[in-house]
mmCIF file of the N, C-alpha and C atoms, coordinates in Angstrom:
data_MODEL
# 
_entry.id   MODEL 
# 
loop_
_atom_site.group_PDB 
_atom_site.id 
_atom_site.type_symbol 
_atom_site.label_atom_id 
_atom_site.label_alt_id 
_atom_site.label_comp_id 
_atom_site.label_asym_id 
_atom_site.label_entity_id 
_atom_site.label_seq_id 
_atom_site.pdbx_PDB_ins_code 
_atom_site.Cartn_x 
_atom_site.Cartn_y 
_atom_site.Cartn_z 
_atom_site.occupancy 
_atom_site.B_iso_or_equiv 
_atom_site.pdbx_formal_charge 
_atom_site.auth_seq_id 
_atom_site.auth_comp_id 
_atom_site.auth_asym_id 
_atom_site.auth_atom_id 
_atom_site.pdbx_PDB_model_num 
ATOM 1   N N  . UNK A 1 1  ? 1.324   -9.358  -14.408 1.00 0.00 ? 1  UNK A N  1 
ATOM 2   C CA . UNK A 1 1  ? 1.362   -8.115  -13.349 1.00 0.00 ? 1  UNK A CA 1 
ATOM 3   C C  . UNK A 1 1  ? 2.292   -8.021  -12.827 1.00 0.00 ? 1  UNK A C  1 
ATOM 4   N N  . UNK A 1 2  ? 2.840   -7.088  -12.379 1.00 0.00 ? 2  UNK A N  1 
ATOM 5   C CA . UNK A 1 2  ? 3.911   -6.551  -11.628 1.00 0.00 ? 2  UNK A CA 1 
ATOM 6   C C  . UNK A 1 2  ? 3.354   -5.565  -9.865  1.00 0.00 ? 2  UNK A C  1 
ATOM 7   N N  . UNK A 1 3  ? 4.175   -5.662  -8.882  1.00 0.00 ? 3  UNK A N  1 
ATOM 8   C CA . UNK A 1 3  ? 3.850   -5.126  -8.084  1.00 0.00 ? 3  UNK A CA 1 
ATOM 9   C C  . UNK A 1 3  ? 4.648   -3.491  -8.074  1.00 0.00 ? 3  UNK A C  1 
ATOM 10  N N  . UNK A 1 4  ? 5.549   -3.485  -8.778  1.00 0.00 ? 4  UNK A N  1 
ATOM 11  C CA . UNK A 1 4  ? 6.571   -2.227  -8.445  1.00 0.00 ? 4  UNK A CA 1 
ATOM 12  C C  . UNK A 1 4  ? 6.241   -1.363  -9.434  1.00 0.00 ? 4  UNK A C  1 
ATOM 13  N N  . UNK A 1 5  ? 5.527   -0.385  -9.068  1.00 0.00 ? 5  UNK A N  1 
ATOM 14  C CA . UNK A 1 5  ? 4.852   0.874   -9.782  1.00 0.00 ? 5  UNK A CA 1 
ATOM 15  C C  . UNK A 1 5  ? 5.732   1.361   -10.981 1.00 0.00 ? 5  UNK A C  1 
ATOM 16  N N  . UNK A 1 6  ? 7.153   1.207   -10.554 1.00 0.00 ? 6  UNK A N  1 
ATOM 17  C CA . UNK A 1 6  ? 7.864   1.752   -12.088 1.00 0.00 ? 6  UNK A CA 1 
ATOM 18  C C  . UNK A 1 6  ? 7.836   0.655   -13.274 1.00 0.00 ? 6  UNK A C  1 
ATOM 19  N N  . UNK A 1 7  ? 6.832   -0.233  -13.215 1.00 0.00 ? 7  UNK A N  1 
ATOM 20  C CA . UNK A 1 7  ? 6.685   -1.389  -13.943 1.00 0.00 ? 7  UNK A CA 1 
ATOM 21  C C  . UNK A 1 7  ? 5.987   -0.677  -14.771 1.00 0.00 ? 7  UNK A C  1 
ATOM 22  N N  . UNK A 1 8  ? 5.500   -1.349  -15.987 1.00 0.00 ? 8  UNK A N  1 
ATOM 23  C CA . UNK A 1 8  ? 4.771   -0.878  -17.504 1.00 0.00 ? 8  UNK A CA 1 
ATOM 24  C C  . UNK A 1 8  ? 3.840   -1.486  -17.146 1.00 0.00 ? 8  UNK A C  1 
ATOM 25  N N  . UNK A 1 9  ? 3.818   -2.930  -16.851 1.00 0.00 ? 9  UNK A N  1 
ATOM 26  C CA . UNK A 1 9  ? 2.875   -3.984  -15.916 1.00 0.00 ? 9  UNK A CA 1 
ATOM 27  C C  . UNK A 1 9  ? 2.005   -3.878  -14.505 1.00 0.00 ? 9  UNK A C  1 
ATOM 28  N N  . UNK A 1 10 ? 2.473   -2.675  -13.816 1.00 0.00 ? 10 UNK A N  1 
ATOM 29  C CA . UNK A 1 10 ? 1.695   -2.306  -12.674 1.00 0.00 ? 10 UNK A CA 1 
ATOM 30  C C  . UNK A 1 10 ? 0.524   -1.694  -12.767 1.00 0.00 ? 10 UNK A C  1 
ATOM 31  N N  . UNK A 1 11 ? -0.452  -2.450  -12.184 1.00 0.00 ? 11 UNK A N  1 
ATOM 32  C CA . UNK A 1 11 ? -2.201  -1.963  -11.951 1.00 0.00 ? 11 UNK A CA 1 
ATOM 33  C C  . UNK A 1 11 ? -2.380  -2.129  -10.534 1.00 0.00 ? 11 UNK A C  1 
ATOM 34  N N  . UNK A 1 12 ? -2.338  -0.582  -10.151 1.00 0.00 ? 12 UNK A N  1 
ATOM 35  C CA . UNK A 1 12 ? -2.903  -0.489  -8.800  1.00 0.00 ? 12 UNK A CA 1 
ATOM 36  C C  . UNK A 1 12 ? -4.325  -0.606  -8.659  1.00 0.00 ? 12 UNK A C  1 
ATOM 37  N N  . UNK A 1 13 ? -5.347  -0.740  -9.411  1.00 0.00 ? 13 UNK A N  1 
ATOM 38  C CA . UNK A 1 13 ? -7.140  -1.115  -8.943  1.00 0.00 ? 13 UNK A CA 1 
ATOM 39  C C  . UNK A 1 13 ? -6.758  -2.684  -8.900  1.00 0.00 ? 13 UNK A C  1 
ATOM 40  N N  . UNK A 1 14 ? -6.049  -3.447  -9.624  1.00 0.00 ? 14 UNK A N  1 
ATOM 41  C CA . UNK A 1 14 ? -6.322  -4.777  -9.575  1.00 0.00 ? 14 UNK A CA 1 
ATOM 42  C C  . UNK A 1 14 ? -5.321  -5.478  -8.314  1.00 0.00 ? 14 UNK A C  1 
ATOM 43  N N  . UNK A 1 15 ? -4.397  -4.633  -7.853  1.00 0.00 ? 15 UNK A N  1 
ATOM 44  C CA . UNK A 1 15 ? -3.710  -4.676  -6.770  1.00 0.00 ? 15 UNK A CA 1 
ATOM 45  C C  . UNK A 1 15 ? -4.481  -4.426  -5.648  1.00 0.00 ? 15 UNK A C  1 
ATOM 46  N N  . UNK A 1 16 ? -5.418  -3.270  -5.323  1.00 0.00 ? 16 UNK A N  1 
ATOM 47  C CA . UNK A 1 16 ? -5.979  -2.970  -4.740  1.00 0.00 ? 16 UNK A CA 1 
ATOM 48  C C  . UNK A 1 16 ? -6.904  -4.178  -3.856  1.00 0.00 ? 16 UNK A C  1 
ATOM 49  N N  . UNK A 1 17 ? -7.599  -4.664  -4.789  1.00 0.00 ? 17 UNK A N  1 
ATOM 50  C CA . UNK A 1 17 ? -8.647  -5.886  -4.755  1.00 0.00 ? 17 UNK A CA 1 
ATOM 51  C C  . UNK A 1 17 ? -7.983  -7.035  -3.935  1.00 0.00 ? 17 UNK A C  1 
ATOM 52  N N  . UNK A 1 18 ? -6.445  -7.160  -4.222  1.00 0.00 ? 18 UNK A N  1 
ATOM 53  C CA . UNK A 1 18 ? -5.898  -8.080  -3.701  1.00 0.00 ? 18 UNK A CA 1 
ATOM 54  C C  . UNK A 1 18 ? -5.493  -9.613  -4.365  1.00 0.00 ? 18 UNK A C  1 
ATOM 55  N N  . UNK A 1 19 ? -4.699  -9.815  -5.042  1.00 0.00 ? 19 UNK A N  1 
ATOM 56  C CA . UNK A 1 19 ? -4.387  -10.684 -6.304  1.00 0.00 ? 19 UNK A CA 1 
ATOM 57  C C  . UNK A 1 19 ? -3.228  -11.765 -5.045  1.00 0.00 ? 19 UNK A C  1 
ATOM 58  N N  . UNK A 1 20 ? -4.310  -13.095 -5.568  1.00 0.00 ? 20 UNK A N  1 
ATOM 59  C CA . UNK A 1 20 ? -3.603  -14.425 -4.490  1.00 0.00 ? 20 UNK A CA 1 
ATOM 60  C C  . UNK A 1 20 ? -2.743  -15.123 -5.835  1.00 0.00 ? 20 UNK A C  1 
ATOM 61  N N  . UNK A 1 21 ? -1.663  -15.725 -5.520  1.00 0.00 ? 21 UNK A N  1 
ATOM 62  C CA . UNK A 1 21 ? -1.016  -16.429 -6.737  1.00 0.00 ? 21 UNK A CA 1 
ATOM 63  C C  . UNK A 1 21 ? -0.610  -18.078 -5.968  1.00 0.00 ? 21 UNK A C  1 
ATOM 64  N N  . UNK A 1 22 ? -1.018  -18.825 -6.469  1.00 0.00 ? 22 UNK A N  1 
ATOM 65  C CA . UNK A 1 22 ? -0.702  -20.380 -6.712  1.00 0.00 ? 22 UNK A CA 1 
ATOM 66  C C  . UNK A 1 22 ? 0.055   -20.739 -7.537  1.00 0.00 ? 22 UNK A C  1 
ATOM 67  N N  . UNK A 1 23 ? 1.308   -21.250 -7.384  1.00 0.00 ? 23 UNK A N  1 
ATOM 68  C CA . UNK A 1 23 ? 2.443   -21.454 -8.114  1.00 0.00 ? 23 UNK A CA 1 
ATOM 69  C C  . UNK A 1 23 ? 2.602   -22.789 -7.830  1.00 0.00 ? 23 UNK A C  1 
ATOM 70  N N  . UNK A 1 24 ? 2.487   -24.125 -9.120  1.00 0.00 ? 24 UNK A N  1 
ATOM 71  C CA . UNK A 1 24 ? 2.542   -25.310 -8.491  1.00 0.00 ? 24 UNK A CA 1 
ATOM 72  C C  . UNK A 1 24 ? 1.381   -25.853 -7.573  1.00 0.00 ? 24 UNK A C  1 
ATOM 73  N N  . UNK A 1 25 ? 0.851   -25.393 -7.648  1.00 0.00 ? 25 UNK A N  1 
ATOM 74  C CA . UNK A 1 25 ? -0.567  -25.998 -6.443  1.00 0.00 ? 25 UNK A CA 1 
ATOM 75  C C  . UNK A 1 25 ? 0.380   -25.550 -5.339  1.00 0.00 ? 25 UNK A C  1 
ATOM 76  N N  . UNK A 1 26 ? 0.926   -24.201 -4.774  1.00 0.00 ? 26 UNK A N  1 
ATOM 77  C CA . UNK A 1 26 ? 1.339   -23.977 -3.501  1.00 0.00 ? 26 UNK A CA 1 
ATOM 78  C C  . UNK A 1 26 ? 0.951   -23.177 -3.449  1.00 0.00 ? 26 UNK A C  1 
ATOM 79  N N  . UNK A 1 27 ? 0.567   -22.360 -2.596  1.00 0.00 ? 27 UNK A N  1 
ATOM 80  C CA . UNK A 1 27 ? 0.086   -20.788 -2.537  1.00 0.00 ? 27 UNK A CA 1 
ATOM 81  C C  . UNK A 1 27 ? 1.246   -20.303 -2.064  1.00 0.00 ? 27 UNK A C  1 
ATOM 82  N N  . UNK A 1 28 ? 1.594   -18.507 -3.070  1.00 0.00 ? 28 UNK A N  1 
ATOM 83  C CA . UNK A 1 28 ? 2.751   -18.188 -2.574  1.00 0.00 ? 28 UNK A CA 1 
ATOM 84  C C  . UNK A 1 28 ? 2.596   -16.464 -2.358  1.00 0.00 ? 28 UNK A C  1 
ATOM 85  N N  . UNK A 1 29 ? 2.970   -15.915 -1.139  1.00 0.00 ? 29 UNK A N  1 
ATOM 86  C CA . UNK A 1 29 ? 2.971   -14.484 -0.973  1.00 0.00 ? 29 UNK A CA 1 
ATOM 87  C C  . UNK A 1 29 ? 4.182   -14.012 -1.269  1.00 0.00 ? 29 UNK A C  1 
ATOM 88  N N  . UNK A 1 30 ? 5.089   -14.074 -1.708  1.00 0.00 ? 30 UNK A N  1 
ATOM 89  C CA . UNK A 1 30 ? 6.533   -13.160 -1.761  1.00 0.00 ? 30 UNK A CA 1 
ATOM 90  C C  . UNK A 1 30 ? 6.736   -12.932 -3.315  1.00 0.00 ? 30 UNK A C  1 
ATOM 91  N N  . UNK A 1 31 ? 5.460   -13.318 -4.435  1.00 0.00 ? 31 UNK A N  1 
ATOM 92  C CA . UNK A 1 31 ? 5.234   -13.210 -5.672  1.00 0.00 ? 31 UNK A CA 1 
ATOM 93  C C  . UNK A 1 31 ? 5.822   -11.821 -6.123  1.00 0.00 ? 31 UNK A C  1 
ATOM 94  N N  . UNK A 1 32 ? 6.533   -11.084 -6.920  1.00 0.00 ? 32 UNK A N  1 
ATOM 95  C CA . UNK A 1 32 ? 6.657   -9.448  -7.061  1.00 0.00 ? 32 UNK A CA 1 
ATOM 96  C C  . UNK A 1 32 ? 6.186   -9.505  -8.265  1.00 0.00 ? 32 UNK A C  1 
ATOM 97  N N  . UNK A 1 33 ? 5.884   -10.307 -9.267  1.00 0.00 ? 33 UNK A N  1 
ATOM 98  C CA . UNK A 1 33 ? 6.277   -10.575 -10.787 1.00 0.00 ? 33 UNK A CA 1 
ATOM 99  C C  . UNK A 1 33 ? 5.236   -11.851 -11.012 1.00 0.00 ? 33 UNK A C  1 
ATOM 100 N N  . UNK A 1 34 ? 4.251   -12.068 -12.063 1.00 0.00 ? 34 UNK A N  1 
ATOM 101 C CA . UNK A 1 34 ? 3.859   -13.008 -12.830 1.00 0.00 ? 34 UNK A CA 1 
ATOM 102 C C  . UNK A 1 34 ? 3.132   -12.723 -13.869 1.00 0.00 ? 34 UNK A C  1 
ATOM 103 N N  . UNK A 1 35 ? 3.542   -13.931 -14.778 1.00 0.00 ? 35 UNK A N  1 
ATOM 104 C CA . UNK A 1 35 ? 2.882   -14.180 -16.083 1.00 0.00 ? 35 UNK A CA 1 
ATOM 105 C C  . UNK A 1 35 ? 2.331   -15.457 -16.169 1.00 0.00 ? 35 UNK A C  1 
ATOM 106 N N  . UNK A 1 36 ? 0.782   -15.398 -16.619 1.00 0.00 ? 36 UNK A N  1 
ATOM 107 C CA . UNK A 1 36 ? 0.208   -16.394 -16.731 1.00 0.00 ? 36 UNK A CA 1 
ATOM 108 C C  . UNK A 1 36 ? 0.297   -17.499 -17.665 1.00 0.00 ? 36 UNK A C  1 
ATOM 109 N N  . UNK A 1 37 ? 0.702   -16.530 -19.230 1.00 0.00 ? 37 UNK A N  1 
ATOM 110 C CA . UNK A 1 37 ? 0.801   -17.287 -20.426 1.00 0.00 ? 37 UNK A CA 1 
ATOM 111 C C  . UNK A 1 37 ? 1.911   -17.628 -20.405 1.00 0.00 ? 37 UNK A C  1 
ATOM 112 N N  . UNK A 1 38 ? 2.716   -17.191 -19.852 1.00 0.00 ? 38 UNK A N  1 
ATOM 113 C CA . UNK A 1 38 ? 4.000   -17.687 -20.183 1.00 0.00 ? 38 UNK A CA 1 
ATOM 114 C C  . UNK A 1 38 ? 4.589   -18.935 -18.952 1.00 0.00 ? 38 UNK A C  1 
ATOM 115 N N  . UNK A 1 39 ? 3.961   -18.855 -17.810 1.00 0.00 ? 39 UNK A N  1 
ATOM 116 C CA . UNK A 1 39 ? 4.459   -19.820 -16.608 1.00 0.00 ? 39 UNK A CA 1 
ATOM 117 C C  . UNK A 1 39 ? 5.345   -19.867 -16.320 1.00 0.00 ? 39 UNK A C  1 
ATOM 118 N N  . UNK A 1 40 ? 5.574   -18.011 -15.768 1.00 0.00 ? 40 UNK A N  1 
ATOM 119 C CA . UNK A 1 40 ? 6.507   -17.774 -14.857 1.00 0.00 ? 40 UNK A CA 1 
ATOM 120 C C  . UNK A 1 40 ? 6.497   -17.130 -13.711 1.00 0.00 ? 40 UNK A C  1 
ATOM 121 N N  . UNK A 1 41 ? 6.997   -16.952 -12.904 1.00 0.00 ? 41 UNK A N  1 
ATOM 122 C CA . UNK A 1 41 ? 6.537   -15.847 -11.470 1.00 0.00 ? 41 UNK A CA 1 
ATOM 123 C C  . UNK A 1 41 ? 8.474   -15.276 -11.241 1.00 0.00 ? 41 UNK A C  1 
ATOM 124 N N  . UNK A 1 42 ? 7.819   -14.214 -10.849 1.00 0.00 ? 42 UNK A N  1 
ATOM 125 C CA . UNK A 1 42 ? 9.724   -13.679 -10.228 1.00 0.00 ? 42 UNK A CA 1 
ATOM 126 C C  . UNK A 1 42 ? 9.540   -13.376 -8.404  1.00 0.00 ? 42 UNK A C  1 
ATOM 127 N N  . UNK A 1 43 ? 10.332  -14.303 -7.923  1.00 0.00 ? 43 UNK A N  1 
ATOM 128 C CA . UNK A 1 43 ? 10.403  -13.905 -6.512  1.00 0.00 ? 43 UNK A CA 1 
ATOM 129 C C  . UNK A 1 43 ? 11.654  -13.546 -5.874  1.00 0.00 ? 43 UNK A C  1 
ATOM 130 N N  . UNK A 1 44 ? 11.735  -12.724 -4.633  1.00 0.00 ? 44 UNK A N  1 
ATOM 131 C CA . UNK A 1 44 ? 13.277  -12.654 -4.392  1.00 0.00 ? 44 UNK A CA 1 
ATOM 132 C C  . UNK A 1 44 ? 14.063  -13.810 -3.435  1.00 0.00 ? 44 UNK A C  1 
ATOM 133 N N  . UNK A 1 45 ? 15.140  -13.827 -3.915  1.00 0.00 ? 45 UNK A N  1 
ATOM 134 C CA . UNK A 1 45 ? 16.038  -14.365 -3.664  1.00 0.00 ? 45 UNK A CA 1 
ATOM 135 C C  . UNK A 1 45 ? 16.702  -14.206 -2.095  1.00 0.00 ? 45 UNK A C  1 
ATOM 136 N N  . UNK A 1 46 ? 15.630  -14.870 -1.163  1.00 0.00 ? 46 UNK A N  1 
ATOM 137 C CA . UNK A 1 46 ? 16.165  -14.499 0.034   1.00 0.00 ? 46 UNK A CA 1 
ATOM 138 C C  . UNK A 1 46 ? 16.065  -13.270 0.721   1.00 0.00 ? 46 UNK A C  1 
ATOM 139 N N  . UNK A 1 47 ? 17.290  -12.772 1.382   1.00 0.00 ? 47 UNK A N  1 
ATOM 140 C CA . UNK A 1 47 ? 17.269  -11.172 1.819   1.00 0.00 ? 47 UNK A CA 1 
ATOM 141 C C  . UNK A 1 47 ? 18.488  -10.497 1.020   1.00 0.00 ? 47 UNK A C  1 
ATOM 142 N N  . UNK A 1 48 ? 18.817  -11.175 -0.241  1.00 0.00 ? 48 UNK A N  1 
ATOM 143 C CA . UNK A 1 48 ? 19.693  -10.351 -0.963  1.00 0.00 ? 48 UNK A CA 1 
ATOM 144 C C  . UNK A 1 48 ? 19.482  -9.570  -1.871  1.00 0.00 ? 48 UNK A C  1 
ATOM 145 N N  . UNK A 1 49 ? 20.045  -8.171  -2.159  1.00 0.00 ? 49 UNK A N  1 
ATOM 146 C CA . UNK A 1 49 ? 19.609  -6.960  -2.452  1.00 0.00 ? 49 UNK A CA 1 
ATOM 147 C C  . UNK A 1 49 ? 20.609  -6.773  -3.952  1.00 0.00 ? 49 UNK A C  1 
ATOM 148 N N  . UNK A 1 50 ? 19.910  -6.247  -4.971  1.00 0.00 ? 50 UNK A N  1 
ATOM 149 C CA . UNK A 1 50 ? 20.876  -5.564  -5.935  1.00 0.00 ? 50 UNK A CA 1 
ATOM 150 C C  . UNK A 1 50 ? 21.613  -4.505  -5.458  1.00 0.00 ? 50 UNK A C  1 
ATOM 151 N N  . UNK A 1 51 ? 22.143  -3.585  -6.371  1.00 0.00 ? 51 UNK A N  1 
ATOM 152 C CA . UNK A 1 51 ? 23.014  -2.246  -5.724  1.00 0.00 ? 51 UNK A CA 1 
ATOM 153 C C  . UNK A 1 51 ? 22.037  -1.382  -5.914  1.00 0.00 ? 51 UNK A C  1 
ATOM 154 N N  . UNK A 1 52 ? 21.029  -0.954  -6.072  1.00 0.00 ? 52 UNK A N  1 
ATOM 155 C CA . UNK A 1 52 ? 20.242  -0.096  -5.949  1.00 0.00 ? 52 UNK A CA 1 
ATOM 156 C C  . UNK A 1 52 ? 19.235  -0.596  -4.640  1.00 0.00 ? 52 UNK A C  1 
ATOM 157 N N  . UNK A 1 53 ? 18.931  -1.544  -4.014  1.00 0.00 ? 53 UNK A N  1 
ATOM 158 C CA . UNK A 1 53 ? 18.416  -1.576  -2.591  1.00 0.00 ? 53 UNK A CA 1 
ATOM 159 C C  . UNK A 1 53 ? 17.122  -2.519  -2.928  1.00 0.00 ? 53 UNK A C  1 
ATOM 160 N N  . UNK A 1 54 ? 16.810  -2.719  -4.012  1.00 0.00 ? 54 UNK A N  1 
ATOM 161 C CA . UNK A 1 54 ? 16.052  -3.205  -4.751  1.00 0.00 ? 54 UNK A CA 1 
ATOM 162 C C  . UNK A 1 54 ? 16.114  -5.375  -4.382  1.00 0.00 ? 54 UNK A C  1 
ATOM 163 N N  . UNK A 1 55 ? 15.296  -5.795  -4.064  1.00 0.00 ? 55 UNK A N  1 
ATOM 164 C CA . UNK A 1 55 ? 15.363  -7.751  -4.080  1.00 0.00 ? 55 UNK A CA 1 
ATOM 165 C C  . UNK A 1 55 ? 15.626  -7.903  -5.157  1.00 0.00 ? 55 UNK A C  1 
ATOM 166 N N  . UNK A 1 56 ? 16.514  -8.719  -4.915  1.00 0.00 ? 56 UNK A N  1 
ATOM 167 C CA . UNK A 1 56 ? 17.197  -9.783  -5.994  1.00 0.00 ? 56 UNK A CA 1 
ATOM 168 C C  . UNK A 1 56 ? 16.179  -10.768 -6.257  1.00 0.00 ? 56 UNK A C  1 
ATOM 169 N N  . UNK A 1 57 ? 15.573  -10.603 -7.610  1.00 0.00 ? 57 UNK A N  1 
ATOM 170 C CA . UNK A 1 57 ? 14.741  -11.687 -8.236  1.00 0.00 ? 57 UNK A CA 1 
ATOM 171 C C  . UNK A 1 57 ? 14.854  -12.711 -8.871  1.00 0.00 ? 57 UNK A C  1 
ATOM 172 N N  . UNK A 1 58 ? 14.714  -14.000 -8.398  1.00 0.00 ? 58 UNK A N  1 
ATOM 173 C CA . UNK A 1 58 ? 15.385  -15.116 -9.961  1.00 0.00 ? 58 UNK A CA 1 
ATOM 174 C C  . UNK A 1 58 ? 13.071  -15.324 -10.220 1.00 0.00 ? 58 UNK A C  1 
ATOM 175 N N  . UNK A 1 59 ? 13.563  -16.035 -11.152 1.00 0.00 ? 59 UNK A N  1 
ATOM 176 C CA . UNK A 1 59 ? 12.392  -15.990 -12.427 1.00 0.00 ? 59 UNK A CA 1 
ATOM 177 C C  . UNK A 1 59 ? 13.025  -17.744 -12.107 1.00 0.00 ? 59 UNK A C  1 
ATOM 178 N N  . UNK A 1 60 ? 11.400  -18.180 -11.747 1.00 0.00 ? 60 UNK A N  1 
ATOM 179 C CA . UNK A 1 60 ? 10.677  -19.940 -11.588 1.00 0.00 ? 60 UNK A CA 1 
ATOM 180 C C  . UNK A 1 60 ? 9.692   -20.116 -12.662 1.00 0.00 ? 60 UNK A C  1 
ATOM 181 N N  . UNK A 1 61 ? 9.960   -21.146 -13.429 1.00 0.00 ? 61 UNK A N  1 
ATOM 182 C CA . UNK A 1 61 ? 8.714   -21.770 -14.171 1.00 0.00 ? 61 UNK A CA 1 
ATOM 183 C C  . UNK A 1 61 ? 7.711   -22.587 -13.718 1.00 0.00 ? 61 UNK A C  1 
ATOM 184 N N  . UNK A 1 62 ? 6.566   -22.487 -14.015 1.00 0.00 ? 62 UNK A N  1 
ATOM 185 C CA . UNK A 1 62 ? 5.598   -23.852 -13.371 1.00 0.00 ? 62 UNK A CA 1 
ATOM 186 C C  . UNK A 1 62 ? 4.599   -23.456 -13.766 1.00 0.00 ? 62 UNK A C  1 
ATOM 187 N N  . UNK A 1 63 ? 3.163   -24.109 -13.599 1.00 0.00 ? 63 UNK A N  1 
ATOM 188 C CA . UNK A 1 63 ? 2.261   -23.922 -13.510 1.00 0.00 ? 63 UNK A CA 1 
ATOM 189 C C  . UNK A 1 63 ? 1.508   -22.383 -12.957 1.00 0.00 ? 63 UNK A C  1 
ATOM 190 N N  . UNK A 1 64 ? 0.904   -21.362 -13.097 1.00 0.00 ? 64 UNK A N  1 
ATOM 191 C CA . UNK A 1 64 ? 0.568   -20.601 -12.349 1.00 0.00 ? 64 UNK A CA 1 
ATOM 192 C C  . UNK A 1 64 ? -0.611  -19.995 -12.355 1.00 0.00 ? 64 UNK A C  1 
ATOM 193 N N  . UNK A 1 65 ? -1.670  -19.907 -11.768 1.00 0.00 ? 65 UNK A N  1 
ATOM 194 C CA . UNK A 1 65 ? -2.802  -19.827 -11.256 1.00 0.00 ? 65 UNK A CA 1 
ATOM 195 C C  . UNK A 1 65 ? -3.190  -18.356 -10.535 1.00 0.00 ? 65 UNK A C  1 
ATOM 196 N N  . UNK A 1 66 ? -3.359  -17.239 -10.402 1.00 0.00 ? 66 UNK A N  1 
ATOM 197 C CA . UNK A 1 66 ? -4.457  -16.142 -10.091 1.00 0.00 ? 66 UNK A CA 1 
ATOM 198 C C  . UNK A 1 66 ? -5.453  -15.830 -9.659  1.00 0.00 ? 66 UNK A C  1 
ATOM 199 N N  . UNK A 1 67 ? -5.355  -15.538 -9.008  1.00 0.00 ? 67 UNK A N  1 
ATOM 200 C CA . UNK A 1 67 ? -6.959  -15.124 -8.069  1.00 0.00 ? 67 UNK A CA 1 
ATOM 201 C C  . UNK A 1 67 ? -7.555  -13.545 -7.622  1.00 0.00 ? 67 UNK A C  1 
ATOM 202 N N  . UNK A 1 68 ? -8.505  -13.046 -7.443  1.00 0.00 ? 68 UNK A N  1 
ATOM 203 C CA . UNK A 1 68 ? -8.994  -12.073 -6.928  1.00 0.00 ? 68 UNK A CA 1 
ATOM 204 C C  . UNK A 1 68 ? -9.262  -12.476 -5.103  1.00 0.00 ? 68 UNK A C  1 
ATOM 205 N N  . UNK A 1 69 ? -8.332  -11.579 -4.150  1.00 0.00 ? 69 UNK A N  1 
ATOM 206 C CA . UNK A 1 69 ? -8.631  -11.838 -2.760  1.00 0.00 ? 69 UNK A CA 1 
ATOM 207 C C  . UNK A 1 69 ? -10.031 -11.489 -2.316  1.00 0.00 ? 69 UNK A C  1 
ATOM 208 N N  . UNK A 1 70 ? -10.479 -10.431 -3.299  1.00 0.00 ? 70 UNK A N  1 
ATOM 209 C CA . UNK A 1 70 ? -12.098 -9.679  -2.602  1.00 0.00 ? 70 UNK A CA 1 
ATOM 210 C C  . UNK A 1 70 ? -12.943 -9.735  -4.097  1.00 0.00 ? 70 UNK A C  1 
ATOM 211 N N  . UNK A 1 71 ? -14.356 -9.560  -4.094  1.00 0.00 ? 71 UNK A N  1 
ATOM 212 C CA . UNK A 1 71 ? -15.056 -9.458  -5.289  1.00 0.00 ? 71 UNK A CA 1 
ATOM 213 C C  . UNK A 1 71 ? -15.122 -7.908  -5.625  1.00 0.00 ? 71 UNK A C  1 
ATOM 214 N N  . UNK A 1 72 ? -15.198 -7.891  -7.089  1.00 0.00 ? 72 UNK A N  1 
ATOM 215 C CA . UNK A 1 72 ? -15.464 -6.951  -7.666  1.00 0.00 ? 72 UNK A CA 1 
ATOM 216 C C  . UNK A 1 72 ? -16.274 -5.348  -7.059  1.00 0.00 ? 72 UNK A C  1 
ATOM 217 N N  . UNK A 1 73 ? -16.339 -4.211  -7.004  1.00 0.00 ? 73 UNK A N  1 
ATOM 218 C CA . UNK A 1 73 ? -16.908 -3.726  -6.132  1.00 0.00 ? 73 UNK A CA 1 
ATOM 219 C C  . UNK A 1 73 ? -18.184 -3.634  -7.013  1.00 0.00 ? 73 UNK A C  1 
ATOM 220 N N  . UNK A 1 74 ? -18.560 -3.918  -8.300  1.00 0.00 ? 74 UNK A N  1 
ATOM 221 C CA . UNK A 1 74 ? -20.181 -3.960  -9.074  1.00 0.00 ? 74 UNK A CA 1 
ATOM 222 C C  . UNK A 1 74 ? -20.848 -4.727  -8.275  1.00 0.00 ? 74 UNK A C  1 
ATOM 223 N N  . UNK A 1 75 ? -20.468 -6.446  -7.357  1.00 0.00 ? 75 UNK A N  1 
ATOM 224 C CA . UNK A 1 75 ? -20.751 -7.226  -7.147  1.00 0.00 ? 75 UNK A CA 1 
ATOM 225 C C  . UNK A 1 75 ? -20.493 -8.740  -7.005  1.00 0.00 ? 75 UNK A C  1 
ATOM 226 N N  . UNK A 1 76 ? -20.766 -9.873  -7.171  1.00 0.00 ? 76 UNK A N  1 
ATOM 227 C CA . UNK A 1 76 ? -20.227 -10.772 -7.267  1.00 0.00 ? 76 UNK A CA 1 
ATOM 228 C C  . UNK A 1 76 ? -18.817 -10.999 -8.353  1.00 0.00 ? 76 UNK A C  1 
ATOM 229 N N  . UNK A 1 77 ? -18.229 -11.803 -7.760  1.00 0.00 ? 77 UNK A N  1 
ATOM 230 C CA . UNK A 1 77 ? -17.057 -12.385 -8.781  1.00 0.00 ? 77 UNK A CA 1 
ATOM 231 C C  . UNK A 1 77 ? -17.408 -13.305 -9.923  1.00 0.00 ? 77 UNK A C  1 
ATOM 232 N N  . UNK A 1 78 ? -16.714 -12.891 -11.017 1.00 0.00 ? 78 UNK A N  1 
ATOM 233 C CA . UNK A 1 78 ? -16.944 -13.943 -11.910 1.00 0.00 ? 78 UNK A CA 1 
ATOM 234 C C  . UNK A 1 78 ? -16.453 -15.294 -11.883 1.00 0.00 ? 78 UNK A C  1 
ATOM 235 N N  . UNK A 1 79 ? -15.651 -15.424 -11.183 1.00 0.00 ? 79 UNK A N  1 
ATOM 236 C CA . UNK A 1 79 ? -15.143 -17.014 -11.357 1.00 0.00 ? 79 UNK A CA 1 
ATOM 237 C C  . UNK A 1 79 ? -15.549 -17.274 -9.952  1.00 0.00 ? 79 UNK A C  1 
ATOM 238 N N  . UNK A 1 80 ? -16.243 -17.364 -9.347  1.00 0.00 ? 80 UNK A N  1 
ATOM 239 C CA . UNK A 1 80 ? -17.217 -17.985 -8.423  1.00 0.00 ? 80 UNK A CA 1 
ATOM 240 C C  . UNK A 1 80 ? -16.666 -17.709 -7.017  1.00 0.00 ? 80 UNK A C  1 
ATOM 241 N N  . UNK A 1 81 ? -15.860 -16.893 -6.554  1.00 0.00 ? 81 UNK A N  1 
ATOM 242 C CA . UNK A 1 81 ? -15.010 -17.299 -5.269  1.00 0.00 ? 81 UNK A CA 1 
ATOM 243 C C  . UNK A 1 81 ? -15.756 -16.292 -4.550  1.00 0.00 ? 81 UNK A C  1 
# 
């Protein structure tokens, strides 16, 4: 999933619920894109920008765990949170 609306992996409904990312056992708040099946995240490299003004992203590999911050509108969360 990605937070960039131009990406084909952008999901506004999921992002509206809030998505938390735990990477290598540490809570991360600066994740721009992630893939659980391939175990990677993309996060900004400091304040560096590319030539279009977007943050320069670096790809890091490791254990990725994603979870919703709020339960679904229909009731309780399926994962027990």
